[in-house]
C-alpha positions in Angstrom: -3.1 -33.1 22.1 -3.9 -29.8 20.9 -5.9 -27.9 23.8 -9.5 -26.2 23.2 -10.0 -23.3 21.9 -12.3 -20.3 23.4 -13.0 -17.3 22.5 -11.6 -14.2 25.1 -11.9 -11.0 25.3 -9.0 -8.5 26.0 -10.1 -4.9 27.0 -7.1 -2.7 27.9 -5.3 0.9 27.0 -3.8 1.6 23.8 -1.1 4.6 23.7 -1.8 6.8 20.8 2.1 7.7 20.8 2.1 4.6 17.8 -0.9 2.4 18.5 2.1 -0.4 19.6 1.9 -0.6 23.5 -1.3 -2.2 25.3 -1.7 -2.5 28.8 -4.4 -5.3 29.4 -7.0 -4.2 31.8 -8.4 -7.9 31.7 -9.5 -10.7 29.9 -12.9 -12.2 29.8 -14.6 -15.6 28.9 -16.4 -14.7 26.6 -17.1 -13.0 22.7 -18.4 -10.3 24.1 -16.5 -7.3 23.1 -19.8 -5.5 21.5 -21.1 -5.4 24.8 -18.2 -3.7 26.4 -19.3 -0.2 26.6 -15.0 1.3 26.1 -15.9 4.9 28.0 -13.2 8.1 27.3 -9.8 7.4 29.7 -9.1 11.0 31.3 -5.8 10.9 29.9 -4.9 12.3 26.4 -2.4 9.5 25.1 -4.4 6.1 25.5 -7.3 4.6 23.4 -9.4 2.5 25.8 -9.7 -0.8 23.9 -11.2 -4.2 23.7 -11.3 -6.9 21.5 -11.6 -10.7 21.4 -8.8 -13.5 21.0 -9.6 -17.7 20.7 -7.3 -18.7 22.6 -6.8 -22.1 25.0 -7.0 -20.3 27.9 -6.8 -16.4 29.5 -2.9 -15.4 29.1 -2.6 -17.1 25.8 -5.1 -14.8 24.9 -3.5 -11.7 26.4 -0.5 -12.8 24.7 -2.3 -12.6 21.4 -3.5 -9.2 22.1 0.3 -7.5 22.6 1.2 -9.3 19.7 -2.3 -7.9 17.2 -1.4 -4.8 19.0 2.4 -4.5 17.8 1.1 -5.7 14.2 -1.6 -3.5 14.0 0.4 -0.4 15.2 -0.4 2.5 13.1 -2.3 1.5 10.7 -5.1 3.1 9.9 -6.8 1.6 7.4 -6.3 -2.4 5.5 -3.7 -0.8 3.2 -1.4 0.6 5.4 -1.6 -2.4 7.4 -1.1 -4.5 3.8 2.2 -2.0 3.6 3.5 -3.4 7.0 3.6 -6.6 6.5 4.8 -6.7 3.2 7.5 -3.4 5.0 8.7 -6.5 8.1 8.6 -9.4 5.9 11.5 -7.3 3.2 9.9 -6.4 0.3 9.9 -3.3 -1.1 6.4 -1.8 -2.6 4.4 1.1 -3.5 1.2 2.5 -3.1 -0.6 2.3 -7.3 -3.9 3.9 -8.3 -6.1 6.3 -10.8 -6.7 8.8 -8.8 -10.3 9.6 -9.8 -11.7 6.6 -10.7 -11.2 5.3 -7.4 -8.9 1.5 -7.7 -6.0 2.0 -5.6 -3.7 -1.0 -4.4 -0.1 -2.2 -3.1 2.1 -2.8 -6.0 5.8 -4.7 -6.2 7.7 -5.6 -8.8 9.5 -8.7 -10.4 13.0 -9.0 -11.9 11.2 -9.9 -14.7 10.0 -6.5 -15.4 6.4 -7.3 -14.6 5.1 -6.5 -11.2 2.1 -8.2 -8.8 -0.7 -5.8 -7.5 -2.8 -6.6 -4.5 -6.4 -4.9 -4.0 -9.1 -6.0 -1.8 -12.7 -8.1 -2.3 -16.1 -7.9 -1.9 -17.4 -3.9 -1.1 -13.7 -2.8 -1.3 -13.0 -4.4 -4.4 -10.4 -2.3 -6.7 -8.6 -0.6 -3.7 -7.1 -1.2 0.0 -7.7 2.3 2.1 -10.0 1.0 4.1 -11.0 0.5 7.2 -9.1 -2.7 10.1 -12.4 -3.9 10.2 -14.5 -4.0 7.3 -11.3 -6.2 5.2 -13.4 -8.3 2.9 -10.9 -11.1 1.6 -7.5 -9.8 -0.9 -6.4 -10.1 -4.4 -3.6 -10.7 -5.9 -2.0 -10.8 -9.7 1.4 -11.4 -11.3 1.2 -9.1 -14.2 3.5 -9.4 -17.1 5.9 -6.6 -18.4 3.5 -5.7 -20.3 0.9 -5.1 -18.3 -1.6 -7.3 -19.9 -0.8 -11.2 -19.3 -1.6 -12.0 -15.9 -1.8 -15.0 -13.0 -3.8 -14.2 -10.3 -2.0 -15.4 -7.1 -4.3 -15.3 -4.4 -8.0 -14.7 -4.5 -9.5 -14.3 -0.8 -12.8 -13.5 0.5 -11.5 -14.5 4.2 -12.8 -11.7 6.6 -9.5 -12.1 9.5 -7.3 -10.0 8.2 -5.3 -11.1 9.9 -4.6 -15.4 8.4 -5.7 -13.2 4.8 -2.8 -10.8 5.2 -0.5 -13.6 5.7 -2.1 -16.3 3.3 -1.3 -12.5 0.2 2.7 -12.3 1.3 3.1 -15.6 1.0 1.7 -16.0 -2.4 4.2 -12.8 -3.2 6.7 -15.1 -1.6 7.0 -17.6 -3.5 6.2 -15.7 -7.3 9.4 -13.2 -5.9 11.7 -16.7 -6.2 9.5 -18.9 -8.6 9.5 -15.9 -11.0 
């Protein structure tokens, strides 16, 4: 039997060196991150931080907050986060785009000479370098070696960046494995 979950707000400080280290000050019951007023810190090397997590207890919420900061690391936008996750999974990716057109994506070469392209959804369609908080889903397409024929591997409108990125990466991994 799984424990029921509730929303907890974790409040703390992140180290500005790379934002992967979190010092937790409090874990509060309830979704109150928007109500927490984050005052400026007196230290130059820290940033005050608050985020909500669904967990069965405060300790698990704290663990999720630590994992969240280590995972997001120094990513300043969704594209950088996607690159970090792909790199952690051992998948080599590059940035691509058409300068001046506003279209940017993450590209992964395939063994058969094609490529897999990933871009955002919603108001960030055809771009990847948007704020982490504005994620609305990933579109993952595999193009053949001619670049004309494509297959949609993952088409999501999930605002949960962690879960959606994990699903997109799994679609990439499955496509690379099956060819």
